[in-house]
C-alpha positions as CSV (number, residue, x, y, z in Angstrom):
1,X,211.1,178.7,124.8
2,X,211.0,179.8,121.3
3,X,209.7,182.8,119.6
4,X,207.2,182.1,117.0
5,X,207.2,185.7,115.5
6,X,209.3,186.3,112.6
7,X,212.1,188.8,112.9
8,X,213.6,190.2,116.1
9,X,212.3,189.8,119.4
10,X,210.5,192.8,120.9
11,X,211.2,193.7,124.6
12,X,208.8,195.6,126.8
13,X,211.4,197.9,128.7
14,X,209.1,200.1,130.8
15,X,205.5,201.4,131.2
16,X,204.0,204.3,133.0
17,X,200.6,206.1,133.2
18,X,198.8,208.9,134.8
19,X,196.3,208.4,137.5
20,X,193.0,207.3,136.1
21,X,190.3,209.6,137.2
22,X,186.6,209.6,136.8
23,X,185.5,212.0,133.9
24,X,184.5,215.4,135.1
25,X,186.8,215.1,138.3
26,X,190.6,215.7,138.5
27,X,191.2,216.1,134.8
28,X,188.0,217.9,133.9
29,X,190.1,221.0,132.6
30,X,193.0,219.1,131.2
31,X,193.5,218.1,127.6
32,X,194.3,214.6,126.3
33,X,197.5,216.2,124.8
34,X,198.6,217.3,128.3
35,X,197.7,213.9,129.8
36,X,199.5,211.9,127.0
37,X,202.6,214.2,127.2
38,X,202.8,213.8,130.9
39,X,202.9,210.1,130.7
40,X,205.5,210.1,128.0
41,X,207.8,212.6,129.5
42,X,207.8,210.8,132.9
43,X,208.4,207.5,131.3
44,X,211.5,208.9,129.5
45,X,212.7,210.4,132.8
46,X,212.2,207.4,134.9
47,X,213.6,205.0,132.3
48,X,216.8,207.5,132.0
49,X,216.4,207.0,128.1
50,X,217.8,209.7,125.9
51,X,214.8,210.8,123.9
52,X,216.9,210.8,120.8
53,X,216.9,207.0,120.8
54,X,213.0,207.1,120.0
55,X,212.4,206.1,116.4
56,X,208.4,206.5,116.4
57,X,205.5,207.4,118.5
58,X,202.2,205.6,118.2
59,X,199.2,206.5,120.4
60,X,195.6,205.2,120.5
61,X,192.6,207.5,121.1
62,X,189.0,206.9,120.6
63,X,187.4,210.2,120.9
64,X,189.9,212.6,119.5
65,X,189.7,216.4,119.9
66,X,188.6,218.1,116.5
67,X,191.5,220.6,117.0
68,X,194.2,217.9,117.7
69,X,193.2,214.8,115.7
70,X,196.8,213.2,115.7
71,X,197.7,213.4,119.5
72,X,200.7,211.1,118.9
73,X,202.4,213.8,117.0
74,X,202.0,216.3,119.9
75,X,203.6,213.6,122.2
76,X,206.4,213.2,119.6
77,X,207.1,217.1,119.6
78,X,208.0,216.9,123.5
79,X,211.6,218.6,123.6
80,X,213.1,215.5,124.7
81,X,212.6,213.9,121.3
82,X,213.7,215.0,117.9
83,X,211.2,216.7,115.8
84,X,212.1,214.5,112.9
85,X,210.4,211.4,114.8
86,X,207.4,210.4,112.9
87,X,204.1,209.9,115.0
88,X,200.5,208.6,114.2
89,X,197.3,208.0,116.3
90,X,195.0,205.2,115.8
91,X,191.6,204.0,117.0
92,X,190.7,200.3,117.7
93,X,188.2,201.4,120.3
94,X,188.9,200.0,123.8
95,X,191.8,198.0,122.4
96,X,193.6,201.0,121.0
97,X,196.6,201.3,123.2
98,X,197.2,197.5,122.7
99,X,197.1,197.9,118.9
100,X,199.6,200.9,119.3
101,X,201.9,198.5,121.3
102,X,201.6,195.6,118.7
103,X,202.0,198.0,115.7
104,X,205.2,199.2,117.4
105,X,206.3,195.6,117.9
106,X,205.8,194.9,114.2
107,X,207.9,197.7,113.2
108,X,210.7,196.6,115.6
109,X,210.4,192.8,114.4
110,X,210.6,194.2,110.7
111,X,213.8,196.1,111.6
112,X,212.2,199.3,110.8
113,X,212.5,200.8,114.1
114,X,214.7,199.9,117.3
115,X,212.8,201.9,120.0
116,X,209.2,202.8,119.8
117,X,207.1,204.9,122.5
118,X,203.5,203.4,122.1
119,X,200.4,203.9,124.4
120,X,197.2,205.7,124.5
121,X,195.0,208.5,126.0
122,X,191.4,209.4,126.5
123,X,189.8,212.6,127.9
124,X,186.0,211.9,128.3
125,X,185.8,215.3,130.2
126,X,186.7,217.0,126.9
127,X,184.5,215.3,124.2
128,X,183.6,217.2,121.0
129,X,180.1,218.5,121.0
130,X,178.8,218.8,117.4
131,X,175.9,221.0,116.0
132,X,173.4,219.5,113.9
133,X,174.3,218.5,110.1
134,X,172.0,221.2,108.8
135,X,173.6,223.9,111.1
136,X,177.0,222.9,109.9
137,X,175.8,223.4,106.3
138,X,174.5,226.8,107.0
139,X,177.9,227.7,108.5
140,X,179.7,226.4,105.5
141,X,177.4,228.3,103.2
142,X,178.1,231.5,105.2
143,X,181.6,231.1,105.1
144,X,181.5,230.6,101.3
145,X,179.4,233.8,100.8
146,X,180.7,236.6,98.7
147,X,179.0,239.6,100.3
148,X,177.7,240.7,103.9
149,X,174.2,240.3,102.7
150,X,174.7,236.7,101.4
151,X,176.4,235.9,104.7
152,X,173.4,237.3,106.7
153,X,171.1,235.4,104.3
154,X,172.7,232.1,105.0
155,X,172.7,232.8,108.6
156,X,169.0,233.6,108.6
157,X,168.1,230.1,107.7
158,X,169.1,228.8,111.1
159,X,166.3,227.8,113.4
160,X,166.6,227.2,117.2
161,X,166.4,223.3,116.5
162,X,169.5,223.6,114.5
163,X,171.3,224.7,117.8
164,X,170.8,221.6,119.6
165,X,174.0,220.0,120.5
166,X,175.0,216.5,119.4
167,X,177.2,214.6,121.8
168,X,178.9,211.4,120.9
169,X,177.3,208.3,122.5
170,X,178.9,205.2,123.7
171,X,176.9,203.1,121.2
172,X,177.4,201.1,118.0
173,X,176.8,203.1,114.9
174,X,175.6,200.0,113.2
175,X,172.9,199.1,115.8
176,X,172.3,202.1,117.9
177,X,172.7,199.8,120.9
178,X,174.9,201.3,123.8
179,X,177.9,199.1,125.3
180,X,175.6,199.0,128.6
181,X,172.7,197.6,126.6
182,X,174.9,195.1,125.0
183,X,176.3,194.0,128.2
184,X,172.8,193.5,129.7
185,X,171.8,191.4,126.7
186,X,174.9,189.3,127.3
187,X,174.1,188.9,131.0
188,X,170.6,187.6,130.2
189,X,171.6,185.3,127.1
190,X,174.5,183.8,129.1
191,X,172.7,183.3,132.4
192,X,175.1,185.8,134.4
193,X,173.6,186.6,137.7
194,X,173.5,190.0,139.4
195,X,175.2,188.5,142.3
196,X,178.1,187.1,140.3
197,X,178.7,190.6,138.5
198,X,178.7,192.3,141.9
199,X,181.2,189.6,143.4
200,X,183.5,190.3,140.5
201,X,183.2,194.2,140.9
202,X,183.8,193.8,144.6
203,X,187.0,191.8,143.9
204,X,188.2,194.4,141.5
205,X,187.9,197.0,144.0
206,X,189.4,195.0,147.0
207,X,192.3,194.0,144.9
208,X,192.9,197.5,143.4
209,X,192.8,198.9,146.8
210,X,195.3,196.5,148.1
211,X,197.6,197.0,145.1
212,X,197.4,200.8,145.8
213,X,198.0,200.3,149.5
214,X,201.1,198.2,149.0
215,X,202.5,200.4,146.2
216,X,202.3,198.1,143.2
217,X,199.8,200.1,141.4
218,X,201.2,203.5,142.4
219,X,204.7,202.5,141.2
220,X,203.1,202.4,137.7
221,X,201.7,206.0,138.1
222,X,203.3,209.3,137.3
223,X,201.8,211.7,139.9
224,X,199.9,214.5,138.6
225,X,200.3,218.0,140.0
226,X,197.2,220.2,139.7
227,X,195.6,223.2,141.0
228,X,196.6,226.9,140.5
229,X,199.6,226.3,142.7
230,X,200.6,222.9,141.3
231,X,200.3,221.8,144.8
232,X,197.3,219.3,144.6
233,X,199.1,216.0,144.0
234,X,197.2,213.0,142.7
235,X,199.1,209.6,142.7
236,X,196.3,207.1,142.7
237,X,193.1,206.2,140.8
238,X,190.3,208.1,142.2
239,X,187.5,205.3,141.2
240,X,189.0,202.6,143.6
241,X,186.5,202.1,146.5
242,X,188.2,200.3,149.3
243,X,185.1,200.5,151.5
244,X,182.6,199.0,149.1
245,X,180.7,195.8,150.0
246,X,178.4,193.2,148.4
247,X,175.5,195.0,150.4
248,X,176.4,198.5,149.0
249,X,176.8,197.2,145.4
250,X,173.5,195.3,145.7
251,X,171.7,198.5,146.6
252,X,172.6,200.0,143.3
253,X,169.7,200.0,140.7
254,X,170.1,198.5,137.0
255,X,170.9,201.4,134.5
256,X,170.0,199.9,131.2
257,X,167.1,197.6,132.0
258,X,165.6,199.1,135.1
259,X,162.9,196.5,135.6
260,X,164.8,193.1,134.7
261,X,168.3,194.3,134.4
262,X,171.3,193.4,136.3
263,X,174.2,195.8,134.9
264,X,174.6,198.7,137.4
265,X,177.1,201.5,137.8
266,X,178.8,199.4,140.4
267,X,179.7,196.3,138.2
268,X,180.7,198.5,135.1
269,X,183.7,200.5,134.4
270,X,183.2,204.2,134.7
271,X,183.9,206.9,132.0
272,X,187.5,207.7,132.7
273,X,190.3,210.1,131.8
274,X,193.8,209.1,131.7
275,X,196.9,208.2,129.6
276,X,199.4,205.4,129.5
277,X,202.7,204.8,127.8
278,X,205.0,201.9,127.1
279,X,208.5,201.8,126.0
280,X,209.4,199.0,123.4
281,X,212.8,198.0,122.0
282,X,214.4,195.3,119.9
283,X,216.0,192.9,122.5
284,X,219.6,193.6,121.2
285,X,218.9,197.4,121.5
286,X,217.8,196.8,125.1
287,X,220.8,194.9,125.8
288,X,223.2,197.5,124.1
289,X,221.7,200.2,126.3
290,X,221.8,198.2,129.4
291,X,218.1,197.7,130.1
292,X,216.7,194.5,131.8
293,X,213.4,193.9,129.9
294,X,210.2,193.3,132.0
295,X,208.9,190.9,129.5
296,X,208.8,190.1,125.7
297,X,205.9,190.1,123.3
298,X,205.3,186.5,122.3
299,X,202.0,186.8,120.2
300,X,198.9,188.8,119.8
301,X,195.5,188.2,117.8
302,X,192.5,190.2,117.0
303,X,189.0,188.9,116.1
304,X,185.4,190.3,115.5
305,X,181.8,189.3,116.0
306,X,178.6,190.5,114.6
307,X,177.9,193.6,116.8
308,X,174.2,192.8,116.6
309,X,174.9,189.5,118.4
310,X,176.9,189.5,121.7
311,X,178.9,192.5,121.2
312,X,181.7,192.1,123.7
313,X,182.5,188.3,123.0
314,X,185.3,189.1,120.6
315,X,187.8,187.8,123.3
316,X,186.4,184.3,123.2
317,X,187.7,184.2,119.6
318,X,190.9,186.3,120.0
319,X,192.3,184.4,123.1
320,X,192.6,181.1,121.7
321,X,194.2,182.5,118.4
322,X,196.8,184.3,120.4
323,X,197.6,181.2,122.4
324,X,197.9,179.1,119.2
325,X,200.2,181.7,117.6
326,X,202.3,181.5,120.8
327,X,202.5,177.8,120.5
328,X,201.0,177.4,124.1
329,X,198.1,176.3,126.0
330,X,196.0,178.0,128.6
331,X,197.2,175.8,131.4
332,X,200.8,177.3,130.9
333,X,199.8,180.8,131.7
334,X,201.0,182.0,135.0
335,X,199.1,185.5,135.1
336,X,196.0,186.7,133.1
337,X,194.6,190.3,132.7
338,X,191.1,190.6,131.6
339,X,189.8,194.1,130.7
340,X,186.8,194.7,132.8
341,X,184.4,196.7,130.6
342,X,181.6,195.1,132.4
343,X,181.3,192.3,134.9
344,X,178.7,190.6,132.6
345,X,181.2,190.7,129.6
346,X,184.1,189.3,131.7
347,X,182.0,186.4,133.0
348,X,180.4,185.7,129.6
349,X,184.0,185.3,128.1
350,X,185.3,183.3,131.0
351,X,182.2,181.0,130.6
352,X,182.9,180.7,126.9
353,X,186.6,179.8,127.5
354,X,185.6,176.8,129.7
355,X,182.7,175.6,127.5
356,X,182.9,172.5,125.4
357,X,179.9,173.9,123.4
358,X,182.1,177.0,122.5
359,X,185.1,174.8,121.8
360,X,182.9,173.1,119.2
361,X,181.7,176.5,117.8
362,X,185.5,177.6,117.6
363,X,186.5,174.4,115.9
364,X,188.8,173.6,119.0
365,X,189.3,169.9,120.2
366,X,188.8,171.0,123.9
367,X,187.7,174.3,125.8
368,X,190.3,177.0,125.8
369,X,190.7,176.8,129.6
370,X,189.2,177.5,133.0
371,X,190.0,181.0,134.5
372,X,191.8,180.7,137.9
373,X,190.9,183.8,139.8
374,X,194.0,183.4,142.1
375,X,196.2,184.5,139.1
376,X,193.6,186.7,137.2
377,X,193.3,190.4,137.5
378,X,195.4,190.1,140.6
379,X,195.6,193.9,141.0
380,X,192.0,194.7,140.1
381,X,190.6,195.6,136.8
382,X,188.9,198.4,134.9
383,X,185.8,198.4,137.1
384,X,187.8,199.8,139.9
385,X,190.8,201.4,138.2
386,X,188.8,203.0,135.3
387,X,188.8,202.8,131.8
388,X,190.0,205.5,129.6
389,X,189.1,203.9,126.1
390,X,192.4,204.8,124.3
391,X,194.7,204.0,127.3
392,X,193.7,200.7,129.0
393,X,195.6,198.5,126.6
394,X,198.9,200.1,127.7
395,X,197.9,199.9,131.5
396,X,197.3,196.2,131.1
397,X,200.6,195.6,129.4
398,X,202.5,197.7,132.1
399,X,200.5,195.9,135.0
400,X,201.0,192.4,133.6
401,X,204.8,192.8,132.7
402,X,205.6,194.2,136.3
403,X,203.6,191.5,138.0
404,X,205.1,188.7,135.8
405,X,208.7,189.9,136.9
406,X,207.5,190.1,140.6
407,X,206.2,186.6,140.6
408,X,208.9,185.3,138.1
409,X,206.0,184.2,135.8
410,X,207.1,182.8,132.4
411,X,203.8,183.4,130.3
412,X,201.1,185.9,130.8
413,X,197.9,186.7,128.9
414,X,195.9,190.0,128.1
415,X,192.2,189.8,127.0
416,X,190.5,193.1,125.8
417,X,186.8,193.4,124.5
418,X,186.2,196.3,122.2
419,X,183.5,198.4,120.6
420,X,182.4,197.0,117.2
421,X,182.2,193.5,118.4
422,X,186.1,193.3,118.4
423,X,188.4,191.3,120.8
424,X,192.1,191.6,121.3
425,X,194.5,189.2,122.8
426,X,198.4,189.4,123.7
427,X,200.8,186.9,125.2
428,X,203.8,188.2,127.1
429,X,206.8,186.0,128.1
430,X,209.9,186.1,130.2
431,X,212.9,184.0,130.1
């Protein structure tokens, strides 16, 4: 098996995350910085890596704090690392942590770094709430005022309507359409039934519950110690419902099209808080330090579609590119991880990969491939586990790499849809 990437081979040495928690629950009073530092610190401890070996820190975050716009730098200032370690944060929506990981891989492949800490974080319990543009201008004018009277005059222009808060929406700036509305549109256009969506959601919960019970998922989690006495221990994701059923899911009402819709809170991923981190090294660096890599990064690809069309169909384009760059076909994959933003989105992309009409649209000689659910999302997915926007990519890489080792699988694929009509795909390999 050859590596088609130029430069050095990049090893995934270890990965770890916090529990993923529904927003407003366990982590409602915890900052994104604290979550990110917790995942990174525990990853260094468990991997027994001297923090001085870290050359760079890259983290994804989609809704950053106004006060902490570069959360990666706060991670790099952990006492285990040298303060001279550079760090930056990035945003490629739901694929942010995957982008952080492949950016790290590029730096290693180029020889600019040997060891990089990459990942992502999101705290949707702590989103910035803005005032109106007019009120912001009034405050700026008041701040610039030369006298007390001028300051009072500026503030006196404020009206009650100026104080109405503006919260960020999970919507497309270009179209105003929310992610849920887009998923609803995709379900209708692609003929994805409500029952099919609920069945996928049920599978997600059942598999995540099983992987939590047998310890596969909890092994990837750094327990969180909360409460005033630090005695409230959280070591699992709180969105996983072992007790759900098709009947229970069928009772839920559509959220985005109440009359004709099929997308519900049950077959969509919840708003989630959490962080995840991955340790990447040059192959020879890992060998020198005595690490046995979980997997290696073989290829990646990104694509984008018009957000006004089918917003979450980017993976239909990104996946065949990643496979082509890896020099492999779908049939060679032993495991697949598909990010479950919405069941409708997953099933739309799965349908596209198996479609002759889509193959023609993509200029391919044949369909990309048929999804085998026996080796796809085998530990559940984002519908059950949760989806902290900036962190999910690192969770997927960690889960896939560990499961590839357990099953002795040679090739694995990750597919991620992202806001803005983007799709992201990665191929991992093992010797």
